[in-house]
N, C-alpha and C positions, 0 to 999 in steps of 0.2 A: 179715832177715822179709821184707823187702818180695821181695827175687832171688829166695826162694823158690818164692813166691807167684804171681811170673810164669814161670817152670819149670814147674810144677806148672800155671798156669791152661789151656794149652791141650792138655792130656791133659784135664783135666774138661771143657773144649768138647767131645771126640771122644764122649766118655763119655755126655753129654746127646745127641748126635748118635743114636748106637747105640739108645738107650735111648726116645728118642723115634720113632721111625722116620721121622724128615723132616730135609731139610738143615735148615741153620740159618745165616741171616747175622745176624752180629751180633747173635747172642742171640733170634733172633725167627725163626719159619720163615718159609724161602723157598716162596711160593706160587706162582711164578710155571709151573713144571711144571705144575702143576695146572692152573692157568687155560688155559695153552696146550692141552692135554690133552682139555680136558671142557668149554671154553667155549664153544667149536663145536654141545653139544648143550643150550645152555640158547637157551628162543627168549623173543621177547617176544610179548602179548597182545593183543590189541586187540577188544574185545567193542563194536560198534555196537547202539544203543537207536534207536526211533523217536523223531523229534521230540520232542523237552521243550520247554526255554523257554531256549536259548542264545540270541545275540544279540540280546539284551533291552540299552537302551541304560541306562549306565554313570547318567546324569542323566536330571531329570525333564522334560517337555513345557515344561514353563512356565518352565525357566530360557534366559537371555540367553544363552547358550551351547550351547544344544539343537540350534541348524543347525550349527554348524563342528562338534561332537563327531557328528553324522548324515553330514557329509559326511566326516569324516575315521576313521568304521567303516564306512564305504560304506553305509551304509546307506538303501534307497530311500525316496521320500518317504513311502509307503504304509505305513513303517512297518516293526520290526523282523521279518527271516523266521526263521521256526523253522526248527532243523536239525536232524541229527541229535546224541545223544551220544556220545562216545566214552571208552571206559572203558579203559585199559591196567594191565598185569597184566604178569608172567612164568610160566613154564611150563619146563617140563624134556622132554629125550624120554627116553623108557623102553623104546623099540622101536623096530630099524631099521623098519618096515612103518608107522610114523605116530602110535603111539601118543603124545600128551602129558597132562603132570598139570599141573594148575595149582589155581587154588582158585576156590570156588564162587561167591562174591563176586565177582569179577572178572566172573564172567558173569550177572548179576544184570538180570533185564528184557533180555538180550543179544537183538534180531534175527538179525545176522550175528556170527560172527567169525572172526579171521585172525591167523595168526601170523607172525612176522617171523623168518626166523634170518639166522645171523652173516653168511651171503655174501649179504646184502643182499634175499635171495628173501622173496618174501609167499605166502602158499598159505591157499585158506581151509578153515577147521576145520569140521568136525562135533561138534553136542556130544553123546556118548553117552550120559555120565550126570552128575545132580549127585547131591551128598550135603548137604546143608545143614548137619547136626549139625555133621557135622567138619569143615566146608568144604574138600572136596575135590571136585572136576572132573575128568574123562576128555574127551581131544579126541581126533579121529583124523582126521587130514588125507592125501589119496592121495601119496600118495610111498612110496618105497622106497632103501634101503640109505642110512638116515641114521644122524649118530651120535648116540650113545648114552649113558648117564651109567650110571656104573656103581653098584649100591644096596649100600647097608652094613646093617647090625646095632640100628637105635635101642633095643633090648634090651641093649647093653653099654655105653653110654656114661657118662661118671664126671665128673661135675663139675669142673670147670678144663680139659679137652678144648681145643685150638685148633678155631676153625672157620671157615669162609670161606663169604661167601653172594655170588652172582651173580645178577643182574637187571637191572631195565629202570628205578630208578627219578625218580619224574617225567619217563620216557619218554627216559632216557638208556637206549642200549641198553649190553649187555655192562658190566656198575661192577661190580666185586670190593671186598668190604667183609672186615674180617676182623675175630674178636673171639676171646672162650673161651664156655663153656658156662659160664650162671651159677648157674642150678639145674632141674632136672629134677622131673618129675610135677608143675609148675604146673597150678591150676584155675582157669581164670576164669571171671568172672559171667555165665552163660548159654550157658556149654559144656560139661556134666558129660561129654561124653565121650572128650575129652582131654582126655591127661595132657601138656601144652606142655612142650614144649623152651625154658628161659629164655635166650636169649642178650646180651651185647652188643655183638655185632656191626652195623652203622650198616645198617639196614631202614628207608626212606623208600614212603612211596606209590608203587605202581611196581612195588615188590620183590616183592608179594606172589603168591604161585606158584610163587616161584622155588627152587632148590635150597641147602639150608645143608650146606655138604660136613666132612667129619673130613681130618685132614692124608697119609691114604691115596688121597684123591679119591671117595673112597666118598657117594654123599648118603644122611646120616642125618636129614634134617627137610625138612619144607617152609614155608618163610619164611609166616606170615599174618597175625602181627597186629602192633601196638607199643604201648607206655604213653606215651602225651601229655598232655599241657597245651596245645601249641601245633600239633599236626597234625602234628610233624617230630618226626624221634629224640631221642629224649633218654637213649638209654644201655639202652635194657629193650625187649624183641626178644618173638617169640616164634613158635617152630615146630610144625608138626606132626609127630611121630616117625613115620619112612619106614614102621616096620611095621604103625602104626595106618592111614593112607593106602594101604601097598599092599594090605590087607585089603580094604578100601573098594571099590579099584579092580578084582581079582579078582573081584566084585560086582556091580560095574556093566558089563563086562564081558561078563560070562553073562548078569542080569538086566536089565540097566537100573536097580536101587535094589539097598536096602539093608539086610539084614534084622538086627534086632537081640536081643538077649537082655532078658527081664525078670524082675525079680522081682516088682514089687505093693507097694513096700516105700518108704516114706518116712522119709531117716535124717537124723540131723542127728549134731553135732561132738558128743565128749565134752570136757566141762571137765575142770578138778580136783576141782571139787567132785561131780560126777556121779560120779567116777572112783569116791572117797571113798563117793559114797553106797551102788553097784553093788558094791563090794571089789573097785575092780580097782588093779591094782599103782600103774598110770600112768592119766594121759590118753589114749588110744588107742580107735580103731577106729570104729563107726557107731552110733550107738546109733538103734534101730527106735521113731519113735514116732508110727508109723500102719500096719498090712498092710490091704491089700484083701482080702476074704476069700475070694473065688474067684479072688486070684493067684496066683502058682506057690508063695511064702511062706507066702502061707493056709491052701493044700491041706499043707505039709509042718511046717506045725506052730509058724514063729515068729510071739511072742507081739509086744507092744507092751511095751517094755522091754527087751528081748535088746539083747545090744551083738554085731553082728558084728565079729570080729576077725580072723576069715583067711575067704581065698576060694581053694578049691581047693588048701591048700597057702600060700597066697600071703599075707603081713601086709598088714593095712587098719590102716593105722596113723590115717588121718585119714576121715572119710567120703566124700569126693571122690573116695577110693581105691576104690571099691567101682563104682560107675554103669562109669566105661570096660571092668573086667574085666568083668563082667556082660552090658553090651553086645557084647563082642567073640567072646563065647560064643554060638554059632549054636542057634535052637531047636531043643529036641528032647532036648540033649544034658543029661545030668546035671550037677551038680557036687554039692559039698559045702561046707557054710556051717560056719565054727568060730565058734559063739554062745557068749558068756557068759552066765548065766542064774542068779540066786539065787546069786552069786558063784562056781560051778562052772562049767568048762566043758564043749561037747560039741560032737560032731560033725552037721550035721544034713542028710542028702540031700537034693535039690531037683531036680527039672527043669525045664530053665527051659525058660522059651515067649516068643513072641514079640512083641516091645511091639507096642501095640494103635497102630493109626492113627490113633483117635479122641481127642483130648486128655480126657476126660472119664472116660476108665479109667484114664489114668494119672497116679496121685496127684504133685503139683507142690505145690512151698513156696507155701501161702497165711497172710495172715496170721491169725494163732492169732484164732479165733473167740469169740465170746462176751463179756460189756460189760466184761471186765476187761482184756481182748487179750492173755492168756495161754494155753497148752494144759496141761492136768494130768494126771499116770496116777496108778495105783497106785503104793506107796512098792513095791519089791524084796525079798522075804519076809527077809532078812537084817537094813533097816531099819524093816521090822513088825514084829518080833520086841523092839523097843526104844523106837518112840514109834507115835502114831496121828498120819494127816495124810494129803498127796496129794506127789508129787512133779510141781514146777515142769519142764517138757518144754520150754518155749517161750513168747518173752519177744516179741511186738512192740508196736508203737507203739497207747499206751491207758494207762487210770490206772495199771497194775499197773509199770508200768516207770518210769510219773512219779514211784511211791512208792517205786522200788529194788527192784523183786523180778526177780530173775535167776534163768535156767535152773539147775537144779540144785537151789533151791530148797526144803524142805520146809514144805505152810502145815498151821497146827497148829490155828489155832483161826481165823475170822474173825466181827468183829463181836458177839464175845466167847461166839463158838460152836463147840463144838470140832467138824471136820470128820475124818471116817472115810472117806471113798471120796469119788471121781472123780465119781459122780451126785447125792451127797449135798452136794459144794460147788457144784456147777451150779446147786440147785433153793436154796442159799440166795443165791448171787451175782443170779439172778433177781428174788429177795424183796426185794436193799438197796437204800437210801431212795437217791437222788442230788443231789446237796447237802450231803450231810451227810458229814463225816470219818470212815473205819469203819479201826477199829483192826484191824490182823493180826498176828496170830503167826507168824512162821518159825522156822526152825532153817538156820543156816548154818554149816559146819564145826564143827559141834559144841556154836555159838553160840544160842540164839533169844534172839529179841529182837520187840519189833512196830514195826511201822511204821505210816503210817497214809496211806491212799486216800479221792478223793472221785470218785463215778461224775457226769459231765457230766449236765445235763438232759438228756429222751429229748425229741427234735428232734419 
């Protein structure tokens, strides 16, 4: 049996090579050709900010070693001098006439920017545009016939694919690290518009803005963030899909800024309890917890309690799937929402508008209002036929959370008074005494039981 395996193994290796479309060395991809061919198009980015606070002494003036350290660090007697701060990152050339893509956070507060080529040339760069929501920035240098990368299609990625990152971690130029795609469509806190590519390729400070290649040598992402408790690589890094990045680049080239689509709703994930209460087969979609009356969704008839399960034919599995799709829709374009209301699915046509620049106009997650720290809404029609009460749409810090009330619960009674509408619920809550245990009857998963909550004294 062993001899048979040995004869068969080379054939297997050849088959794997043909399927993967890239050479294998001892069972692993050989990235040498990729680095040699496209490494010249990867640059280091140096962003200089005005004098900040560098050059400060590492010990206080009253230390007996102060004079020694002052001489060691060559600090003059009058004290440490303020020096400009240098932020270092990476980037890559996307056109031979000098357009370079990098991360916006690399350029934060920069007064001057320069890029370093592999042949050790340094060129001054002009900032064409910066888009902080996607963390993309576009630079331009005065040069021609520069080496360029080839761009791939990030919509065709699969978990498990090999990837290669090239950049300047810690200022070490032309460093290559490899890994695989660990997950797709990751949503990170504070990043509503980017479905990140998660990889286990080693990425560290300085890699930001560098390219993420596939085995075909095409850039499929822009390395942007890491998850770390130490500040260094811990096996989890995130890249901006190149399709998202290039849509931003095209707008920065033409207008210097980015316009985004806007629905005018606040959405949340659908929990298993909420799925059952809304008559869904499984926990999926984006539950609408707030609608701006004058926003596109409000004009189209979207209601609080609707569950958005599709956008232009693309399934919405989680609430985080919706904002990137809407943002990438040009203002003025028509779109179609697939909405579940009352247990029935329907198509809602809508005209996407431009995301307002004033933050007051954009609904953003806020702590639930009121004395209990929860947001409630009316029961879906299917549930309203079976019981009375209000549906818990959101729970923040407060008495309700401490009592164990969750999203998807139905509050039927509070302080022994039946609740029939959200308006009545708010009136009852305002009258509740502080410092006294209050009985609350809730229904969860078909079971009804009481919990007690206590309101803190009014300041």
